[in-house]
N, C-alpha and C positions, 0 to 999 in steps of 0.2 A: 668626504673627498669626492669632488665632482669630476667625472671623466667625460670629455667632449667626444661625441661620436657623430658621424654623418655617413652619407652613402659612399659606396666604393668609388674612388676618384675615376672620372672619365667614363663611367659606365652609365648608359642612358636608363632612365626610369620613367615608365609610361604613366605613373601617377602624377608626374609633373606636367601641367598643361602646356607649358612652352616647349618641352621636349616632344610631347605628343604631336603638336602642330608641326614641329620641325621634321619629325619622322614621316608624317603623312605627306608633307610637301615633297620630301625627297623620294618617296615611293612613287608618287604620281608623276614626277618629272622623269624618273627612270623608266617607268612603263611607257610613257609617251615617246621618249627617245628610242626605246627598243622597237616600238611599233613603226615609227617612221623609218628606222634603219632597215627592218625586215621588209617593209613595203617597197622601199626604194630598190633593194636588191632584187625582189621579185619582178618589179616593173622593168628594170634594166635587162634581166635575163629574158623576159618575155619579148621585149622589143628586139633584142639581138636575134632571138630565134625566129621571130616574124619576118625580120628583114632578110634573113638567110633563105627562108622558104620562098619569099617573093622573088628572089633572083633566079630561082629555078633549081632543078635537081643537080645541075652541073657543079654547083657549089655546095659543099657539105662541111659542116663544122661539128664533128661528133662531140668535141669537148663541151660545146655550148649545150647540146642536147643532154649530155650526161649531167652537166651542172644543173640544168633545169629539173631533171628527174630527181637528182639528189636534194635539190631545194624543196620540191614538192613533198618528197618523203620526209625531209626534216621538218617541214611545216606540220606534218601529221603528228610528229612527236613533240612539237612545240608546246602544246597544252600541258604535257607532262612536265616539261622543263619549267614552264612558268609556274605551275602549281608547286613544284618542289622549291623553287626560289621564294615564292610567297610564304610557304610553310617555314622555310629556314629563317626568312627575315622576321616574320611574326613570332616564331619560336624563340629567336635570339632576344627580341625585345621583351617577350614574356619572361624568359629565364633571367635576363639582366634585372628586370623589375623584382622578381622573386629573390635574386641574389642580394639586392640592396635591402629588401625587407628582412631577410634572414640575417644579414650582416648587422643591421640596426638592432634586431632582437638579441643577437649574441652580445653586442656591446651593452645593451640595457641590462642583460643578466649579469655581466661582469661588474657593471656599476652597482647593481643591487647588492652583490656579494661584497664588494669593496666598501659599501656604505655601512654594512653591519659591523665592520671592524675598524672604521675610521675614527680619528680623534687622537689626542695626545695620550701617551701611555701614563699609567699611574706608577710613579717611581718614588721609592723610599730610599733615601741616602743613609748610609751607616753613620752613627754618632761619632763625634770626635772629642777627644779630651785635650783641651787647650790649656797651656800655662804660659806665663810671661816671665822673662828673665832680663836682666840688665847685661849689656855687653859693651865693650869699649868701642868708641866710634871716633874716627879722625875726620875733621872737616878742614878743607883747604880754602883759604881766603886770600884775596889779592889786595894789598894795601900799598899804595904809591909804587906800583910796579913790582912789588916783592911778594913772594908766596909765603904765607904764614900758616903753620899747622896749629889747629885748635883741637885738642883732645877732650872728649867728653864721653858720656854714656847715653844709651838709648834703650827703650823698652821694645823688645821683639817677642813675637809669639812663636811658640813651639808646640808640637803635638805629641802626645804619648799614646801608644797603641793600647787597644782594648785587651784585657786578659782573657775574656771569653764572651761569646755571643750565642744566645739561644733565641731564635725567632720562630714563632708559630703564627701561621696565617691561614685563615679560612676565607674562601672566596665563593660567593654565589653569583649566578649570572641571571640577569633579567633583560627584557627587551623594552626599549622606549616605544610607547604606543604611536608617537607621531613620526619619528624618523626611522623606526624599525632597527635601530642600532642597538647592539648589545651593550649592556652596562654592567660593570663589576661592582659588587658590594663586598667590601674587604673588611674583615675583622682582624686587626693587627695587634699582636702582643710580642714585645721584644724584651728579653732579660739580658742585661749586660753587666759584666764583672770588670771592675777597675781596680788595679793594684798599683800603688805608688812605688815604682822601682827607682825613683830619683832620690838624691841626697840634697837636703837643704831646701827642697821645694815642697810646700804643703797646701798651696792654694791653686785650685784648678777651676775650669769651666766645662761643664757637660753640655756640649752643643749638639742638639738633635733637631733638624728642621722638619717641618711637616711634609707629608708626601707632595710631590710635584704633579700637577695635572689633574687634581681632583675636581669633581663637580660639587661634592658636598663632603665636609669634614665635621665630625662631631665627637665629643667626649675625648678630645686630645688631652692626655694626662701623662705627666712624668713623675715618677716616684723614686725616692732614694731610701732604701732599706724599709720599704713599706710606708714611708711618709711622703705625702704629695708635696711637690715643689710648685711654688707660685710664680707665674710669669709676671715680671714687673713692668717691662716696657713692651708695648704692642709691636709685634714683628721681630722681637728679640727672643730667640729660642736658645740662649746661652744661660745655663743655670750654674751659679758659683757654688763651690763646696770645698771643704777642707779635708785633707787626707794626709796623715803623718806618713813618713817614709816607712815602707814595708807593710803598711796596712792595706786592707781590701774593703771595698764597698760595692753595693749592688744597685743598679738602676733598672727601672721598669718603664717602658714606653708602651702606651696602648691608645687605640683610637678605632673609630669606624669611618670608612670613607667610601665614596662612590666615584667611579671614573670610567675611562675607556677600557675596552676588553683586552688590556695588557697590563700586567703588574710585574714590576721588576724590583730587585734589591740591588742598590748600587754601592759597592764597597769603596769606590773611588780608587785612589792610589795607596790605600792603607794595606798594611801587612796584618792579616787576621790570624788570631790564635783561638784554638778550641771553638771552632765555628760550627753552628748547626742551624740550618734553615729548613723548616718543614712547611709545605704548602698543601692544604687539603682543598681540592676543587670539588664542588658538588654539582657538576654538570658534565656533559659529554664533550668529546673532542678537545680536551685540555692537553696542551703540549708544552714542553719545557723550552726555555730560552737560555742561551749562554751555555755553561758547562753541563755535561751530562749528569743527571742526579745519581747519587751513590745508592739510593734505595728508592724503588718504585713499587707501590702497592695499588692493586685494583680491587674495587668493590662495587660492582654494578656500574652505574654512571659516575660514581665517586672515584677520584684518583688522588693518591697521596704521593707527592714528590719530595724527597729529602736530599739535602746536601750536607753531609757530615764529615768534618775534617778535624782531626785531633791536633795536628801540628800547625805550623805556620803556612798560610797560603796567600797567594796574590791572584786576584781575578781581574782579567783585562776587560771582559764584557760583563754586564750585569746579569744576575741570576734571576729567573722568574718564570712566569707562566703566561701563555696567551691561548686564545681559542682558535684552533685550526679550522679554516673554512674548507668546504669541499673543493677539490681541484677542478678547474675548468679546462677540460681537455678537448682536443680535436676541433678547435675553433677554425673556421674558414674552410672546412671540408665541403659542406653543402654549397656555399657560394662558388667554390671552384668547380664543383660538379655542374652546377647550373650554367656557368659561363661556357663550359665545354660541351654541354648537352647538344646544341645544334650540330656540332661536328660528329658526335656519336650517332645522331639520327641520320646524318648524311651517309656515314659509312654503312649503317644498317640498311638504308633504303637502296644504296648501290648494290649491296650484297643480295638483297631480295630481287632487284632488277636482273642481276646476272644469273639468278637461279630459277625465277618463276615469272610467268607473264602477269603483269599488273595493269589494272585499269585505274582511271582517275578516282573512282569511288574507293578502290582499295587503298590508294595513297592517302586519301583524306581520312579513312578509318584508321590506318596505321599511324598517321600523325596524331590524330586525336587520342589514340591509346597511349602512345609514347609520352606525350606531354601531360596527359591526365595522370599517368603513373608518376611522373616527376613531381607534379603538383601534390599528389598524395604523399609521396616520400618527403617533400619539403616540410609539410605541416605535421605529419606524423612523427618526424624526427625530433620535434620539440618535446614529445612526451616519452618516446621509447628510443632505443639505440637505432641509428640510421641503418646499420647493417641488418639488424633484425627486421626493421620495417621493409627493407628491400627484399629480404628473403620471403616475407609474407606477400609482397606485391608480385614478385616474379611468377609464381604459379598462375596467378590470374591473367598475367600477360600471355603466358604460354597457352593457356586454355583459350584465350581469345584468338590468337593467331593460328590455332589449329584449323579453324574454318577458312583460312586463306587458300588452302589447296582444294582442288576439285576431286581429289582422291587421297587415299591413305599415304601414298608415297609422296605426293606433293605437300601434304600436311606435315610429314616428317621433315621435309626440306625446309618448310617455314619455321619449324621448331629449331632446327639446327642453326639456321640463319639468325634467329632471334637470340639464341643462347650466345653465339659467338659475336654477333654484331651489336647487341643491346644489353643483355643481362650482365655478361662478364665485364664489358667496359665500364658500366656504371658501378658494378661491385668493385672493380679495380680502383676507382677513384674514392671509394669509401674505406678501403682497408689500408693499413700502413704500407704494405708492399705493393704499391700501385704499379710500379714498373714491371714486376713479374706477372701480375694479373693481366695487365694490358698486353704484354708480350704474348701470353698464352692465348688471349682472345684473338690477336692478329694472326698468330700461327694457325689457330683452328680455322679461321676464316680462309686463309690462303690454302690450307690443305683441302678444305671442303671444295673450293672452286677448282682446284687441280683435279680432284677425284671426279667431280661432276662433268667437267668439260674435256679433260684429257682421257679419262678412263671410261667415260660414257656411262656413269652410274646414277645420273640424276633422273628426275621424272621425265618420262617420255623418251628416254635414251634406250638404245638396244644395240 
């Protein structure tokens, strides 16, 4: 089974040359427009202030002077803003590229698992006992506008139920070297009892088709009371036999077959009596299909499943065995985290700005640490659980940001901001209860800012 997978729709990927050129052009145009806009505002404010001073002291425009001072002050913080915008932009494209790569890897893993169990199922249909009878038949014909009844007889087929069924199946599992697909090797032996409960009918046909969906079928043999029955016509698996009313005979069907990693026994619409099906699987992860087995025995990797019914039963779905694959859980978690990572970084950096004095060097180091941790989390989650990976990465991040403060109190502030602004939000997107974890992270951040600014408990406060 082939599964088509591609990048996440509408998400840029920097490994695509056309998208990389398009992103670079957009960034250059944005920076040029921003520079022109800021320069124009500065020139306009300077001209207005110069013209006011030229007219003398009698004319005063405090609002222009204040605006110019604010503009100059804002220009001093402009490098921080530009750096953060550049970090967010580049971080978004980095994370979107990683999200596409991880998405493709998840789809490839699902495809590989699906390939191991792909293919038609190996299905064995229950034998049927057919007999023929004559029954009256009326045909209507039109002659010269008149309806004429013509009575005659015709041969019709009827079926008799099996008196007993005992099927023993042994299944081994191998792997195809070229496709890595699992293949069942099935050893089938079925003993069937037939009793003629009809009067006046003694000629029957034992019809037993070979399994459906096999790759290889060998030693297909049908016996009656220990005597092999010979197939006369190719493709015809109906064996005639005679059975007097009230008498009983036994048939045995055996073969070895190879096929897809699903084997089922299909009773069809027959009403089964004294039915027993025993399947011995000599491999791990064998699960039943259809009705629940009446008896299950475990012996290491071997598993024996039995369906035993003494009375009459009718089965809607076929009974059988398949190989259960390992469940693929938590898909899409890492791509979602990566797409939201720039927002987490923005919240963390704002929290740090409101708590500590930061330089341009600090911002660059913080951004490098954050996205390096995300990169490590992305690739380590391929081999270990993502939550465990983040638990191992978080102490390293906390150890690194300890040096952000110039004293012990400032370092504790950096730790608190990192826990509430970075570690908990990332963890919240990895665990099932994301809403609760993110809410706790937001609440912790808000409480910390309130304590620091309103109660004057932050670094440098007294």
